[in-house]
N, CA, C and O atoms as a GROMACS GRO file, in nm:
protein
  544
    1MET      N    1   0.082  -0.119   0.001
    1MET     CA    2   0.000   0.000   0.000
    1MET      C    3   0.090   0.124   0.003
    1MET      O    4   0.182   0.134   0.084
    2ARG      N    5   0.061   0.219  -0.088
    2ARG     CA    6   0.130   0.344  -0.090
    2ARG      C    7   0.096   0.427   0.033
    2ARG      O    8  -0.021   0.446   0.065
    3ARG      N    9   0.197   0.475   0.102
    3ARG     CA   10   0.180   0.554   0.218
    3ARG      C   11   0.208   0.699   0.192
    3ARG      O   12   0.323   0.738   0.170
    4TRP      N   13   0.103   0.782   0.194
    4TRP     CA   14   0.124   0.920   0.168
    4TRP      C   15  -0.005   0.992   0.202
    4TRP      O   16  -0.111   0.934   0.178
    5PRO      N   17  -0.006   1.107   0.255
    5PRO     CA   18   0.101   1.197   0.285
    5PRO      C   19   0.166   1.170   0.421
    5PRO      O   20   0.116   1.089   0.499
    6TYR      N   21   0.272   1.235   0.446
    6TYR     CA   22   0.353   1.218   0.564
    6TYR      C   23   0.311   1.309   0.677
    6TYR      O   24   0.310   1.431   0.661
    7LEU      N   25   0.276   1.248   0.795
    7LEU     CA   26   0.227   1.321   0.914
    7LEU      C   27   0.326   1.297   1.028
    7LEU      O   28   0.394   1.195   1.031
    8LEU      N   29   0.333   1.393   1.121
    8LEU     CA   30   0.415   1.370   1.240
    8LEU      C   31   0.326   1.384   1.366
    8LEU      O   32   0.258   1.485   1.384
    9VAL      N   33   0.328   1.285   1.448
    9VAL     CA   34   0.255   1.283   1.570
    9VAL      C   35   0.356   1.315   1.687
    9VAL      O   36   0.456   1.246   1.705
   10VAL      N   37   0.326   1.421   1.763
   10VAL     CA   38   0.414   1.462   1.874
   10VAL      C   39   0.340   1.458   2.009
   10VAL      O   40   0.252   1.539   2.036
   11ASP      N   41   0.376   1.364   2.091
   11ASP     CA   42   0.311   1.344   2.217
   11ASP      C   43   0.403   1.271   2.310
   11ASP      O   44   0.473   1.182   2.264
   12ASP      N   45   0.407   1.302   2.438
   12ASP     CA   46   0.498   1.232   2.532
   12ASP      C   47   0.438   1.100   2.576
   12ASP      O   48   0.511   1.022   2.637
   13ASP      N   49   0.314   1.066   2.551
   13ASP     CA   50   0.252   0.944   2.588
   13ASP      C   51   0.271   0.843   2.474
   13ASP      O   52   0.206   0.849   2.370
   14ALA      N   53   0.365   0.748   2.500
   14ALA     CA   54   0.401   0.649   2.398
   14ALA      C   55   0.287   0.565   2.352
   14ALA      O   56   0.280   0.533   2.234
   15ASP      N   57   0.192   0.526   2.445
   15ASP     CA   58   0.080   0.452   2.405
   15ASP      C   59  -0.019   0.527   2.316
   15ASP      O   60  -0.078   0.470   2.224
   16PHE      N   61  -0.034   0.656   2.344
   16PHE     CA   62  -0.116   0.739   2.265
   16PHE      C   63  -0.060   0.754   2.122
   16PHE      O   64  -0.132   0.744   2.023
   17ARG      N   65   0.074   0.781   2.117
   17ARG     CA   66   0.145   0.792   1.988
   17ARG      C   67   0.132   0.666   1.899
   17ARG      O   68   0.106   0.671   1.779
   18ASP      N   69   0.153   0.554   1.969
   18ASP     CA   70   0.145   0.425   1.898
   18ASP      C   71   0.005   0.398   1.847
   18ASP      O   72  -0.012   0.354   1.734
   19GLY      N   73  -0.098   0.425   1.930
   19GLY     CA   74  -0.235   0.402   1.889
   19GLY      C   75  -0.273   0.493   1.774
   19GLY      O   76  -0.337   0.449   1.678
   20LEU      N   77  -0.235   0.621   1.783
   20LEU     CA   78  -0.268   0.714   1.680
   20LEU      C   79  -0.195   0.682   1.553
   20LEU      O   80  -0.252   0.692   1.444
   21ARG      N   81  -0.071   0.645   1.565
   21ARG     CA   82   0.010   0.613   1.447
   21ARG      C   83  -0.053   0.492   1.377
   21ARG      O   84  -0.064   0.492   1.255
   22THR      N   85  -0.093   0.391   1.450
   22THR     CA   86  -0.154   0.271   1.389
   22THR      C   87  -0.284   0.307   1.315
   22THR      O   88  -0.309   0.263   1.203
   23ALA      N   89  -0.365   0.392   1.383
   23ALA     CA   90  -0.498   0.427   1.322
   23ALA      C   91  -0.472   0.512   1.193
   23ALA      O   92  -0.544   0.492   1.095
   24LEU      N   93  -0.376   0.601   1.191
   24LEU     CA   94  -0.346   0.684   1.076
   24LEU      C   95  -0.285   0.598   0.963
   24LEU      O   96  -0.317   0.619   0.846
   25GLU      N   97  -0.203   0.507   0.995
   25GLU     CA   98  -0.143   0.423   0.893
   25GLU      C   99  -0.247   0.332   0.832
   25GLU      O  100  -0.237   0.297   0.715
   26MET      N  101  -0.349   0.294   0.910
   26MET     CA  102  -0.456   0.214   0.850
   26MET      C  103  -0.535   0.294   0.752
   26MET      O  104  -0.598   0.238   0.662
   27LYS      N  105  -0.534   0.423   0.767
   27LYS     CA  106  -0.602   0.516   0.674
   27LYS      C  107  -0.511   0.552   0.554
   27LYS      O  108  -0.553   0.628   0.468
   28GLY      N  109  -0.390   0.499   0.548
   28GLY     CA  110  -0.303   0.522   0.436
   28GLY      C  111  -0.198   0.629   0.451
   28GLY      O  112  -0.122   0.656   0.358
   29TYR      N  113  -0.194   0.691   0.570
   29TYR     CA  114  -0.093   0.791   0.591
   29TYR      C  115   0.045   0.732   0.629
   29TYR      O  116   0.053   0.628   0.693
   30GLN      N  117   0.153   0.801   0.587
   30GLN     CA  118   0.284   0.771   0.635
   30GLN      C  119   0.302   0.853   0.760
   30GLN      O  120   0.284   0.975   0.758
   31VAL      N  121   0.337   0.789   0.870
   31VAL     CA  122   0.342   0.854   1.002
   31VAL      C  123   0.473   0.829   1.073
   31VAL      O  124   0.524   0.717   1.080
   32ASP      N  125   0.524   0.937   1.125
   32ASP     CA  126   0.643   0.930   1.219
   32ASP      C  127   0.597   0.992   1.345
   32ASP      O  128   0.492   1.057   1.347
   33ASP      N  129   0.670   0.974   1.453
   33ASP     CA  130   0.633   1.028   1.582
   33ASP      C  131   0.754   1.076   1.659
   33ASP      O  132   0.868   1.038   1.632
   34ALA      N  133   0.724   1.160   1.757
   34ALA     CA  134   0.830   1.212   1.848
   34ALA      C  135   0.766   1.228   1.988
   34ALA      O  136   0.648   1.257   2.002
   35GLY      N  137   0.850   1.210   2.089
   35GLY     CA  138   0.801   1.215   2.232
   35GLY      C  139   0.818   1.351   2.293
   35GLY      O  140   0.775   1.370   2.407
   36ASN      N  141   0.876   1.446   2.226
   36ASN     CA  142   0.896   1.582   2.282
   36ASN      C  143   0.919   1.679   2.170
   36ASN      O  144   0.948   1.637   2.058
   37GLY      N  145   0.906   1.807   2.197
   37GLY     CA  146   0.922   1.914   2.098
   37GLY      C  147   1.058   1.916   2.032
   37GLY      O  148   1.068   1.944   1.913
   38LYS      N  149   1.162   1.889   2.107
   38LYS     CA  150   1.302   1.898   2.054
   38LYS      C  151   1.324   1.782   1.949
   38LYS      O  152   1.377   1.804   1.840
   39ASP      N  153   1.284   1.668   1.986
   39ASP     CA  154   1.293   1.554   1.883
   39ASP      C  155   1.204   1.584   1.763
   39ASP      O  156   1.243   1.559   1.649
   40ALA      N  157   1.088   1.636   1.787
   40ALA     CA  158   0.999   1.672   1.674
   40ALA      C  159   1.065   1.775   1.582
   40ALA      O  160   1.067   1.759   1.460
   41LEU      N  161   1.117   1.878   1.641
   41LEU     CA  162   1.184   1.986   1.560
   41LEU      C  163   1.294   1.929   1.477
   41LEU      O  164   1.307   1.964   1.360
   42ASP      N  165   1.374   1.842   1.533
   42ASP     CA  166   1.481   1.778   1.454
   42ASP      C  167   1.425   1.698   1.339
   42ASP      O  168   1.478   1.708   1.228
   43LYS      N  169   1.319   1.620   1.358
   43LYS     CA  170   1.255   1.544   1.252
   43LYS      C  171   1.194   1.640   1.145
   43LYS      O  172   1.210   1.616   1.025
   44ILE      N  173   1.126   1.745   1.189
   44ILE     CA  174   1.062   1.834   1.098
   44ILE      C  175   1.165   1.907   1.012
   44ILE      O  176   1.138   1.928   0.894
   45LEU      N  177   1.282   1.946   1.064
   45LEU     CA  178   1.384   2.007   0.985
   45LEU      C  179   1.446   1.914   0.891
   45LEU      O  180   1.485   1.954   0.782
   46ASP      N  181   1.456   1.793   0.926
   46ASP     CA  182   1.517   1.686   0.842
   46ASP      C  183   1.422   1.643   0.727
   46ASP      O  184   1.464   1.625   0.612
   47LYS      N  185   1.294   1.628   0.764
   47LYS     CA  186   1.196   1.580   0.664
   47LYS      C  187   1.066   1.644   0.701
   47LYS      O  188   0.994   1.591   0.785
   48PRO      N  189   1.032   1.760   0.639
   48PRO     CA  190   0.911   1.835   0.673
   48PRO      C  191   0.781   1.756   0.644
   48PRO      O  192   0.761   1.711   0.531
   49PRO      N  193   0.696   1.740   0.742
   49PRO     CA  194   0.568   1.668   0.718
   49PRO      C  195   0.470   1.763   0.652
   49PRO      O  196   0.491   1.884   0.648
   50LEU      N  197   0.358   1.702   0.597
   50LEU     CA  198   0.252   1.793   0.548
   50LEU      C  199   0.163   1.835   0.662
   50LEU      O  200   0.083   1.926   0.642
   51LEU      N  201   0.171   1.776   0.780
   51LEU     CA  202   0.087   1.808   0.890
   51LEU      C  203   0.148   1.761   1.018
   51LEU      O  204   0.206   1.652   1.019
   52VAL      N  205   0.139   1.838   1.130
   52VAL     CA  206   0.189   1.801   1.260
   52VAL      C  207   0.068   1.791   1.354
   52VAL      O  208  -0.012   1.884   1.361
   53LEU      N  209   0.055   1.680   1.424
   53LEU     CA  210  -0.044   1.661   1.532
   53LEU      C  211   0.030   1.675   1.663
   53LEU      O  212   0.115   1.592   1.695
   54LEU      N  213   0.001   1.778   1.737
   54LEU     CA  214   0.089   1.826   1.853
   54LEU      C  215   0.024   1.831   1.985
   54LEU      O  216  -0.078   1.898   2.000
   55ASP      N  217   0.080   1.761   2.085
   55ASP     CA  218   0.034   1.773   2.222
   55ASP      C  219   0.099   1.899   2.282
   55ASP      O  220   0.206   1.938   2.236
   56LEU      N  221   0.041   1.962   2.382
   56LEU     CA  222   0.098   2.076   2.442
   56LEU      C  223   0.184   2.048   2.564
   56LEU      O  224   0.287   2.113   2.582
   57GLN      N  225   0.145   1.956   2.645
   57GLN     CA  226   0.220   1.925   2.771
   57GLN      C  227   0.321   1.812   2.744
   57GLN      O  228   0.284   1.695   2.734
   58MET      N  229   0.448   1.850   2.731
   58MET     CA  230   0.556   1.757   2.706
   58MET      C  231   0.684   1.800   2.776
   58MET      O  232   0.703   1.920   2.800
   59PRO      N  233   0.770   1.709   2.806
   59PRO     CA  234   0.903   1.739   2.862
   59PRO      C  235   0.995   1.793   2.754
   59PRO      O  236   0.963   1.790   2.635
   60VAL      N  237   1.112   1.844   2.798
   60VAL     CA  238   1.218   1.890   2.709
   60VAL      C  239   1.176   2.024   2.636
   60VAL      O  240   1.226   2.131   2.670
   61MET      N  241   1.092   2.016   2.545
   61MET     CA  242   1.030   2.136   2.478
   61MET      C  243   0.884   2.102   2.460
   61MET      O  244   0.848   2.002   2.399
   62ASN      N  245   0.799   2.190   2.517
   62ASN     CA  246   0.653   2.166   2.511
   62ASN      C  247   0.602   2.208   2.375
   62ASN      O  248   0.675   2.265   2.293
   63GLY      N  249   0.476   2.180   2.353
   63GLY     CA  250   0.409   2.205   2.228
   63GLY      C  251   0.404   2.357   2.190
   63GLY      O  252   0.418   2.392   2.072
   64ARG      N  253   0.383   2.442   2.288
   64ARG     CA  254   0.380   2.585   2.262
   64ARG      C  255   0.518   2.637   2.212
   64ARG      O  256   0.526   2.718   2.120
   65GLU      N  257   0.623   2.588   2.276
   65GLU     CA  258   0.758   2.626   2.232
   65GLU      C  259   0.790   2.575   2.091
   65GLU      O  260   0.849   2.647   2.011
   66LEU      N  261   0.751   2.450   2.061
   66LEU     CA  262   0.772   2.401   1.932
   66LEU      C  263   0.696   2.480   1.826
   66LEU      O  264   0.750   2.514   1.720
   67LEU      N  265   0.571   2.506   1.856
   67LEU     CA  266   0.489   2.580   1.759
   67LEU      C  267   0.548   2.726   1.732
   67LEU      O  268   0.544   2.776   1.620
   68GLN      N  269   0.600   2.789   1.839
   68GLN     CA  270   0.669   2.924   1.820
   68GLN      C  271   0.787   2.910   1.730
   68GLN      O  272   0.810   2.993   1.642
   69LYS      N  273   0.864   2.803   1.750
   69LYS     CA  274   0.984   2.786   1.664
   69LYS      C  275   0.946   2.754   1.521
   69LYS      O  276   1.010   2.802   1.428
   70LEU      N  277   0.841   2.672   1.501
   70LEU     CA  278   0.795   2.643   1.361
   70LEU      C  279   0.747   2.767   1.296
   70LEU      O  280   0.776   2.787   1.178
   71ARG      N  281   0.675   2.852   1.362
   71ARG     CA  282   0.619   2.973   1.300
   71ARG      C  283   0.728   3.082   1.276
   71ARG      O  284   0.710   3.172   1.194
   72ALA      N  285   0.837   3.072   1.348
   72ALA     CA  286   0.947   3.170   1.333
   72ALA      C  287   1.049   3.130   1.226
   72ALA      O  288   1.136   3.210   1.192
   73THR      N  289   1.038   3.008   1.174
   73THR     CA  290   1.136   2.958   1.081
   73THR      C  291   1.067   2.953   0.944
   73THR      O  292   0.963   2.890   0.927
   74PRO      N  293   1.133   3.026   0.842
   74PRO     CA  294   1.072   3.032   0.711
   74PRO      C  295   1.039   2.895   0.646
   74PRO      O  296   0.936   2.883   0.580
   75GLU      N  297   1.124   2.795   0.664
   75GLU     CA  298   1.100   2.665   0.601
   75GLU      C  299   0.987   2.582   0.665
   75GLU      O  300   0.940   2.484   0.608
   76THR      N  301   0.944   2.625   0.789
   76THR     CA  302   0.843   2.547   0.855
   76THR      C  303   0.715   2.630   0.894
   76THR      O  304   0.619   2.575   0.948
   77LYS      N  305   0.717   2.761   0.865
   77LYS     CA  306   0.610   2.838   0.910
   77LYS      C  307   0.470   2.804   0.844
   77LYS      O  308   0.364   2.834   0.901
   78GLU      N  309   0.474   2.744   0.730
   78GLU     CA  310   0.350   2.710   0.661
   78GLU      C  311   0.297   2.567   0.692
   78GLU      O  312   0.191   2.527   0.644
   79ILE      N  313   0.370   2.495   0.768
   79ILE     CA  314   0.327   2.355   0.797
   79ILE      C  315   0.205   2.363   0.889
   79ILE      O  316   0.212   2.423   0.996
   80PRO      N  317   0.089   2.301   0.847
   80PRO     CA  318  -0.028   2.308   0.935
   80PRO      C  319  -0.005   2.225   1.064
   80PRO      O  320   0.053   2.117   1.060
   81VAL      N  321  -0.052   2.278   1.176
   81VAL     CA  322  -0.037   2.212   1.305
   81VAL      C  323  -0.175   2.201   1.364
   81VAL      O  324  -0.250   2.299   1.366
   82VAL      N  325  -0.211   2.082   1.414
   82VAL     CA  326  -0.335   2.056   1.487
   82VAL      C  327  -0.295   2.020   1.628
   82VAL      O  328  -0.224   1.921   1.649
   83ILE      N  329  -0.338   2.094   1.723
   83ILE     CA  330  -0.308   2.064   1.865
   83ILE      C  331  -0.408   1.961   1.910
   83ILE      O  332  -0.528   1.975   1.890
   84ILE      N  333  -0.355   1.857   1.972
   84ILE     CA  334  -0.436   1.747   2.027
   84ILE      C  335  -0.400   1.744   2.180
   84ILE      O  336  -0.296   1.690   2.218
   85SER      N  337  -0.483   1.799   2.262
   85SER     CA  338  -0.451   1.813   2.402
   85SER      C  339  -0.573   1.813   2.488
   85SER      O  340  -0.682   1.848   2.442
   86GLY      N  341  -0.557   1.775   2.614
   86GLY     CA  342  -0.657   1.786   2.712
   86GLY      C  343  -0.652   1.918   2.779
   86GLY      O  344  -0.738   1.947   2.862
   87PHE      N  345  -0.555   2.002   2.747
   87PHE     CA  346  -0.533   2.133   2.808
   87PHE      C  347  -0.545   2.240   2.699
   87PHE      O  348  -0.482   2.229   2.594
   88GLY      N  349  -0.622   2.337   2.721
   88GLY     CA  350  -0.636   2.442   2.620
   88GLY      C  351  -0.766   2.445   2.554
   88GLY      O  352  -0.853   2.363   2.582
   89PHE      N  353  -0.781   2.542   2.465
   89PHE     CA  354  -0.904   2.566   2.393
   89PHE      C  355  -0.873   2.601   2.248
   89PHE      O  356  -0.762   2.642   2.213
   90GLU      N  357  -0.975   2.583   2.165
   90GLU     CA  358  -0.958   2.613   2.026
   90GLU      C  359  -0.908   2.752   1.993
   90GLU      O  360  -0.823   2.770   1.905
   91TRP      N  361  -0.961   2.850   2.064
   91TRP     CA  362  -0.919   2.988   2.039
   91TRP      C  363  -0.772   3.006   2.080
   91TRP      O  364  -0.702   3.088   2.019
   92GLU      N  365  -0.724   2.934   2.180
   92GLU     CA  366  -0.586   2.946   2.225
   92GLU      C  367  -0.495   2.887   2.114
   92GLU      O  368  -0.389   2.942   2.084
   93ALA      N  369  -0.539   2.778   2.057
   93ALA     CA  370  -0.461   2.711   1.951
   93ALA      C  371  -0.443   2.807   1.832
   93ALA      O  372  -0.335   2.817   1.774
   94GLU      N  373  -0.550   2.874   1.798
   94GLU     CA  374  -0.549   2.971   1.684
   94GLU      C  375  -0.454   3.084   1.718
   94GLU      O  376  -0.375   3.123   1.632
   95LEU      N  377  -0.458   3.138   1.836
   95LEU     CA  378  -0.368   3.244   1.880
   95LEU      C  379  -0.220   3.204   1.874
   95LEU      O  380  -0.131   3.284   1.846
   96MET      N  381  -0.202   3.073   1.902
   96MET     CA  382  -0.058   3.022   1.900
   96MET      C  383  -0.008   2.998   1.760
   96MET      O  384   0.112   2.975   1.740
   97GLY      N  385  -0.098   3.001   1.662
   97GLY     CA  386  -0.058   2.972   1.525
   97GLY      C  387  -0.096   2.842   1.467
   97GLY      O  388  -0.055   2.808   1.356
   98ALA      N  389  -0.176   2.764   1.544
   98ALA     CA  390  -0.220   2.632   1.498
   98ALA      C  391  -0.341   2.648   1.407
   98ALA      O  392  -0.412   2.748   1.412
   99GLN      N  393  -0.362   2.548   1.324
   99GLN     CA  394  -0.472   2.552   1.233
   99GLN      C  395  -0.594   2.472   1.282
   99GLN      O  396  -0.700   2.473   1.220
  100GLY      N  397  -0.574   2.402   1.393
  100GLY     CA  398  -0.685   2.323   1.450
  100GLY      C  399  -0.656   2.287   1.591
  100GLY      O  400  -0.544   2.298   1.640
  101TYR      N  401  -0.766   2.242   1.657
  101TYR     CA  402  -0.758   2.193   1.796
  101TYR      C  403  -0.855   2.078   1.814
  101TYR      O  404  -0.972   2.086   1.776
  102ILE      N  405  -0.802   1.968   1.873
  102ILE     CA  406  -0.888   1.856   1.904
  102ILE      C  407  -0.863   1.828   2.050
  102ILE      O  408  -0.749   1.804   2.090
  103GLY      N  409  -0.967   1.830   2.130
  103GLY     CA  410  -0.956   1.803   2.272
  103GLY      C  411  -0.949   1.655   2.304
  103GLY      O  412  -1.021   1.576   2.244
  104LYS      N  413  -0.863   1.617   2.395
  104LYS     CA  414  -0.861   1.475   2.438
  104LYS      C  415  -0.960   1.458   2.552
  104LYS      O  416  -0.973   1.546   2.637
  105PRO      N  417  -1.029   1.346   2.553
  105PRO     CA  418  -1.034   1.246   2.448
  105PRO      C  419  -1.121   1.297   2.330
  105PRO      O  420  -1.200   1.390   2.345
  106PHE      N  421  -1.103   1.233   2.213
  106PHE     CA  422  -1.168   1.280   2.090
  106PHE      C  423  -1.229   1.165   2.019
  106PHE      O  424  -1.200   1.049   2.046
  107GLU      N  425  -1.318   1.201   1.926
  107GLU     CA  426  -1.375   1.096   1.834
  107GLU      C  427  -1.281   1.090   1.714
  107GLU      O  428  -1.241   1.193   1.659
  108PRO      N  429  -1.248   0.970   1.673
  108PRO     CA  430  -1.164   0.956   1.554
  108PRO      C  431  -1.217   1.031   1.430
  108PRO      O  432  -1.139   1.085   1.351
  109ARG      N  433  -1.346   1.035   1.413
  109ARG     CA  434  -1.406   1.108   1.297
  109ARG      C  435  -1.375   1.256   1.300
  109ARG      O  436  -1.356   1.319   1.196
  110ASP      N  437  -1.370   1.310   1.419
  110ASP     CA  438  -1.337   1.456   1.429
  110ASP      C  439  -1.193   1.479   1.384
  110ASP      O  440  -1.166   1.575   1.312
  111LEU      N  441  -1.104   1.394   1.423
  111LEU     CA  442  -0.963   1.407   1.378
  111LEU      C  443  -0.950   1.389   1.231
  111LEU      O  444  -0.883   1.467   1.164
  112GLU      N  445  -1.017   1.283   1.176
  112GLU     CA  446  -1.014   1.259   1.032
  112GLU      C  447  -1.061   1.377   0.952
  112GLU      O  448  -0.999   1.414   0.852
  113LYS      N  449  -1.173   1.437   0.997
  113LYS     CA  450  -1.231   1.552   0.932
  113LYS      C  451  -1.135   1.673   0.929
  113LYS      O  452  -1.118   1.741   0.828
  114THR      N  453  -1.074   1.696   1.048
  114THR     CA  454  -0.977   1.807   1.058
  114THR      C  455  -0.856   1.786   0.966
  114THR      O  456  -0.815   1.877   0.894
  115ILE      N  457  -0.801   1.664   0.971
  115ILE     CA  458  -0.683   1.633   0.884
  115ILE      C  459  -0.720   1.653   0.735
  115ILE      O  460  -0.644   1.712   0.658
  116ALA      N  461  -0.839   1.600   0.697
  116ALA     CA  462  -0.880   1.614   0.551
  116ALA      C  463  -0.897   1.761   0.513
  116ALA      O  464  -0.856   1.802   0.404
  117GLN      N  465  -0.953   1.838   0.599
  117GLN     CA  466  -0.977   1.977   0.569
  117GLN      C  467  -0.851   2.056   0.550
  117GLN      O  468  -0.846   2.148   0.467
  118LEU      N  469  -0.746   2.020   0.628
  118LEU     CA  470  -0.618   2.092   0.624
  118LEU      C  471  -0.530   2.034   0.507
  118LEU      O  472  -0.451   2.108   0.448
  119LEU      N  473  -0.543   1.910   0.476
  119LEU     CA  474  -0.457   1.855   0.369
  119LEU      C  475  -0.513   1.874   0.232
  119LEU      O  476  -0.437   1.881   0.136
  120ARG      N  477  -0.642   1.882   0.217
  120ARG     CA  478  -0.704   1.893   0.084
  120ARG      C  479  -0.645   2.008   0.005
  120ARG      O  480  -0.601   1.984  -0.108
  121PRO      N  481  -0.641   2.132   0.054
  121PRO     CA  482  -0.580   2.240  -0.027
  121PRO      C  483  -0.435   2.219  -0.060
  121PRO      O  484  -0.387   2.273  -0.160
  122ARG      N  485  -0.364   2.142   0.020
  122ARG     CA  486  -0.224   2.120  -0.002
  122ARG      C  487  -0.198   2.011  -0.106
  122ARG      O  488  -0.091   2.004  -0.167
  123LEU      N  489  -0.298   1.926  -0.125
  123LEU     CA  490  -0.281   1.812  -0.213
  123LEU      C  491  -0.350   1.828  -0.341
  123LEU      O  492  -0.305   1.769  -0.440
  124VAL      N  493  -0.457   1.903  -0.350
  124VAL     CA  494  -0.538   1.922  -0.477
  124VAL      C  495  -0.526   2.070  -0.514
  124VAL      O  496  -0.557   2.162  -0.438
  125SER      N  497  -0.477   2.084  -0.639
  125SER     CA  498  -0.475   2.217  -0.692
  125SER      C  499  -0.578   2.226  -0.803
  125SER      O  500  -0.574   2.147  -0.897
  126VAL      N  501  -0.666   2.316  -0.794
  126VAL     CA  502  -0.769   2.334  -0.893
  126VAL      C  503  -0.733   2.448  -0.988
  126VAL      O  504  -0.706   2.561  -0.947
  127LYS      N  505  -0.733   2.414  -1.120
  127LYS     CA  506  -0.696   2.513  -1.220
  127LYS      C  507  -0.822   2.598  -1.248
  127LYS      O  508  -0.933   2.545  -1.257
  128PRO      N  509  -0.804   2.729  -1.260
  128PRO     CA  510  -0.912   2.816  -1.300
  128PRO      C  511  -0.963   2.774  -1.440
  128PRO      O  512  -0.887   2.724  -1.523
  129ALA      N  513  -1.093   2.798  -1.462
  129ALA     CA  514  -1.152   2.761  -1.594
  129ALA      C  515  -1.080   2.827  -1.704
  129ALA      O  516  -1.074   2.766  -1.810
  130SER      N  517  -1.021   2.947  -1.694
  130SER     CA  518  -0.953   3.012  -1.801
  130SER      C  519  -0.827   2.930  -1.842
  130SER      O  520  -0.792   2.924  -1.960
  131GLN      N  521  -0.760   2.868  -1.743
  131GLN     CA  522  -0.645   2.787  -1.780
  131GLN      C  523  -0.690   2.653  -1.847
  131GLN      O  524  -0.617   2.602  -1.932
  132ILE      N  525  -0.804   2.598  -1.811
  132ILE     CA  526  -0.853   2.476  -1.873
  132ILE      C  527  -0.885   2.510  -2.014
  132ILE      O  528  -0.846   2.434  -2.103
  133GLU      N  529  -0.950   2.617  -2.042
  133GLU     CA  530  -0.989   2.658  -2.178
  133GLU      C  531  -0.869   2.671  -2.265
  133GLU      O  532  -0.873   2.630  -2.381
  134LYS      N  533  -0.757   2.730  -2.213
  134LYS     CA  534  -0.633   2.750  -2.291
  134LYS      C  535  -0.575   2.618  -2.329
  134LYS      O  536  -0.511   2.611  -2.434
  135GLN      N  537  -0.591   2.513  -2.254
  135GLN     CA  538  -0.536   2.384  -2.282
  135GLN      C  539  -0.610   2.312  -2.392
  135GLN      O  540  -0.553   2.220  -2.450
  136ARG      N  541  -0.730   2.345  -2.424
  136ARG     CA  542  -0.810   2.279  -2.525
  136ARG      C  543  -0.768   2.310  -2.661
  136ARG      O  544  -0.827   2.260  -2.757
   0.00000   0.00000   0.00000
């Protein structure tokens, strides 16, 4: 099975990461994970994902710090980030520069919908009708 697109799951709970990774891989995504913000940043700079699923409360570098670094770096500032956390609110996520917020615990359908909404514009480019006419 072709695994694409590439997502990064960042959470200090290894069981949560493993479960989410398995669920996303079953949907056809290529998934990597990290247990803290520093490891995630290293992975993102090495191989930028199309989307980051990010917990806020983590050791070494928390989710807020990672998101600040991503938004301050030209190569990573456009990577969509969805915060998945039991702490915080959707409006806080938006103020931090995230494109989505899913509260723990969550329904898998809610996460799937959020991922699809954020990835669709990055994966599908629609040509304006004027360009289609020129090709004929």
